[in-house]
C-alpha positions in Angstrom: 0.2 35.7 -45.8 -1.4 33.8 -48.8 -1.7 35.6 -52.1 -4.2 34.6 -54.8 -4.6 36.1 -58.2 -7.9 35.7 -60.1 -7.3 36.4 -63.8 -10.9 37.0 -64.9 -14.2 37.9 -63.2 -15.5 34.4 -63.8 -12.9 32.8 -61.6 -14.0 34.1 -58.3 -17.1 34.5 -56.1 -17.9 36.6 -53.0 -16.9 33.6 -50.9 -13.4 33.5 -52.4 -12.6 37.0 -51.2 -14.4 36.8 -47.9 -12.1 37.8 -45.0 -9.2 38.8 -47.2 -7.7 42.1 -48.5 -9.1 42.3 -52.0 -7.0 44.4 -54.4 -8.9 45.4 -57.6 -6.8 46.2 -60.6 -8.0 47.6 -63.9 -5.1 49.1 -65.6 -7.1 50.3 -68.6 -8.6 52.4 -67.1 -10.8 52.4 -64.0 -8.1 52.0 -61.4 -6.1 54.8 -62.9 -9.1 57.0 -63.2 -10.3 56.5 -59.6 -6.8 57.2 -58.3 -6.5 60.4 -60.5 -10.0 61.6 -59.4 -9.2 61.2 -55.7 -5.7 62.8 -56.1 -7.4 65.8 -57.7 -9.8 66.3 -54.8 -12.9 64.3 -55.5 -14.8 63.8 -52.3 -15.5 60.1 -53.1 -16.1 57.7 -55.9 -19.2 55.5 -55.7 -18.9 52.4 -58.0 -22.0 50.9 -59.5 -22.6 48.0 -61.8 -24.7 49.6 -64.5 -25.3 53.1 -66.0 -29.0 52.8 -64.9 -27.9 52.4 -61.3 -25.6 55.4 -61.7 -28.5 57.6 -63.0 -30.8 56.5 -60.2 -28.2 57.2 -57.5 -27.3 60.6 -59.0 -30.9 61.6 -59.1 -31.5 60.7 -55.5 -28.4 62.5 -54.3 -29.1 65.6 -56.4 -27.0 66.5 -59.4 -25.5 69.7 -57.9 -22.5 68.0 -56.3 -22.5 64.7 -58.3 -20.5 63.8 -61.4 -21.6 60.9 -63.5 -18.5 59.1 -64.9 -18.0 55.9 -66.8 -18.0 54.2 -70.2 -19.3 51.4 -72.3 -17.0 50.0 -75.0 -14.5 52.7 -74.0 -16.8 55.6 -74.9 -18.5 58.0 -72.5 -22.1 57.0 -71.8 -24.8 59.2 -73.2 -26.0 61.7 -70.5 -22.9 61.3 -68.4 -20.5 64.1 -67.5 -17.2 62.3 -67.9 -15.9 59.1 -69.5 -13.2 56.8 -68.2 -10.1 58.7 -69.2 -8.1 59.7 -66.1 -7.0 62.8 -67.9 -10.6 64.1 -67.9 -10.7 64.1 -64.1 -9.1 67.5 -63.5 -9.3 69.5 -60.3 -11.4 72.0 -62.0 -14.0 69.4 -62.9 -14.2 67.2 -59.9 -12.7 68.8 -56.7 -15.1 68.5 -53.8 -17.6 66.5 -55.7 -19.0 62.9 -55.5 -18.4 60.8 -58.6 -20.9 58.0 -59.4 -18.8 55.7 -61.5 -20.1 53.0 -63.9 -17.2 51.6 -65.9 -17.6 48.3 -67.8 -15.1 46.2 -65.9 -13.6 47.8 -62.8 -16.7 49.2 -61.2 -18.6 45.9 -61.2 -15.5 44.1 -59.7 -15.4 46.6 -56.9 -19.1 46.2 -56.2 -18.7 42.4 -56.0 -15.9 42.6 -53.4 -18.2 43.6 -50.5 -17.5 40.5 -48.5 -13.7 41.3 -48.3 -12.4 42.7 -45.0 -10.6 45.4 -47.0 -10.9 46.5 -50.6 -8.1 48.5 -52.2 -7.8 50.0 -55.7 -4.4 49.5 -57.4 -2.6 49.8 -60.7 0.9 50.6 -61.9 0.3 54.3 -60.9 0.2 53.6 -57.2 2.1 50.3 -57.1 4.4 51.1 -54.1 1.7 52.5 -52.0 -0.6 49.6 -52.7 2.1 47.1 -51.8 2.8 48.9 -48.5 -0.9 49.1 -47.6 -1.5 45.4 -48.3 1.5 44.3 -46.3 0.5 46.5 -43.4 -3.0 45.0 -43.2 -1.4 41.6 -42.8 -4.3 39.4 -44.0 -4.5 37.1 -47.0 -4.6 38.9 -50.3 -6.9 38.4 -53.2 -5.8 40.3 -56.3 -8.8 40.7 -58.7 -8.1 41.3 -62.4 -11.1 43.2 -63.8 -10.5 41.8 -67.3 -12.3 43.0 -70.3 -16.0 42.0 -70.8 -15.4 39.0 -68.5 -12.4 37.8 -70.4 -8.6 37.7 -69.7 -6.7 41.0 -69.9 -3.0 40.9 -70.3 -2.2 44.2 -68.7 -4.2 43.4 -65.6 -2.6 40.0 -65.1 0.9 41.5 -65.5 0.0 44.3 -63.1 -1.2 41.6 -60.7 2.2 39.9 -61.0 4.0 43.1 -60.1 1.9 43.4 -57.0 2.7 39.8 -56.1 6.4 40.5 -56.4 6.0 43.4 -54.0 3.7 41.9 -51.4 5.2 38.4 -51.2 7.9 37.8 -48.7 11.2 37.5 -50.5 12.0 33.9 -51.3 8.7 32.6 -50.0 6.9 30.1 -52.2 3.6 31.1 -53.8 0.9 28.6 -53.0 -1.6 29.7 -55.6 -1.1 28.9 -59.3 -2.7 32.2 -60.4 -0.2 34.2 -58.3 2.7 32.2 -59.6 1.7 32.6 -63.2 1.1 36.3 -62.8 4.5 36.7 -61.2 6.3 34.7 -63.9 4.6 36.7 -66.7 5.4 40.0 -65.0 9.1 39.0 -64.8 9.0 38.6 -68.6 7.5 42.1 -69.2 9.2 43.8 -66.3 11.2 46.2 -68.5 8.6 46.9 -71.1 5.4 47.9 -69.3 4.6 50.8 -71.6 4.9 48.6 -74.6 2.8 45.9 -72.9 0.0 48.4 -72.3 0.1 49.8 -75.8 0.3 46.4 -77.5 -2.4 44.8 -75.4 -5.8 44.0 -77.1 -7.6 46.7 -75.1 -4.7 49.2 -75.5 -4.9 48.9 -79.2 -8.6 49.4 -79.1 -8.4 52.5 -77.0 -5.8 53.9 -79.4 -8.3 53.6 -82.2 -10.6 55.8 -80.1 -7.9 58.5 -79.7 -6.8 57.6 -76.1 -3.1 57.2 -76.8 -2.3 59.6 -74.0 -4.2 57.5 -71.6 -2.0 54.5 -72.4 1.1 56.5 -71.5 -0.5 57.7 -68.3 -1.7 54.2 -67.2 1.7 52.5 -67.8 3.6 54.9 -65.5 4.7 53.4 -62.2 4.4 55.1 -58.8 3.1 58.5 -59.9 0.5 58.6 -57.1 1.4 57.7 -53.4 -2.2 56.9 -52.5 -4.4 53.8 -52.0 -8.1 54.3 -52.5 -10.2 52.0 -50.3 -13.8 50.9 -50.7 -15.6 51.6 -47.4 -19.3 51.1 -47.0 -19.8 51.2 -50.8 -17.8 54.4 -51.3 -14.2 54.7 -52.5 -12.3 57.2 -50.4 -8.8 57.9 -49.2 -8.2 56.6 -45.7 -6.8 59.3 -43.3 -3.3 57.7 -43.5 -3.5 58.3 -47.3 -4.2 61.9 -47.0 -8.0 61.6 -46.7 -10.1 63.7 -44.4 
């Protein structure tokens, strides 16, 4: 099994992930929000690249059972129901409903992965489950760091390194420089993930917006034993993950 890590959205194309298991990681905050939403009973999450696409899709589907979620610059989009804080996605708000989701970084990365054989959503919160799912699929793995506005994001790259450690066969060499670099950086931060998230560029920015509690939530490891998967444009829980 070959493992590759792409540190920014600019480093990969649809051809790079074709035929692989793509794992999209956006620690702050799309991965954590999607996992939280599905854990709390959302029917599905539909990622879209832009707020305009989200509005059009919601209008076609009918607003009765549809929640518009997402952000730009960390803030809820005007006219949307929810932002991109995982703590907003409570059972009372979203259980049984479809979420059309337009975050700045994670949602577009998920949309672009359509050529992959499998597309999984991962972060620290579901680390163990994501590792087990990737290993069980058995194909080459492409770990996609969503980044921030097309640029490098420290927390995503370290999260990717943690996934590399779990997925790679013990002692096996890593053939991809991105995977090796992510793994090495994770080993440096292994015991200080909360501090890493809080002190990252995006973490500090979110703190100025009042999202300190999100940072604590997103830094926790293995709080959710599920692995959302993108299937025909919709993120759901496979039956083996507790989906229906």
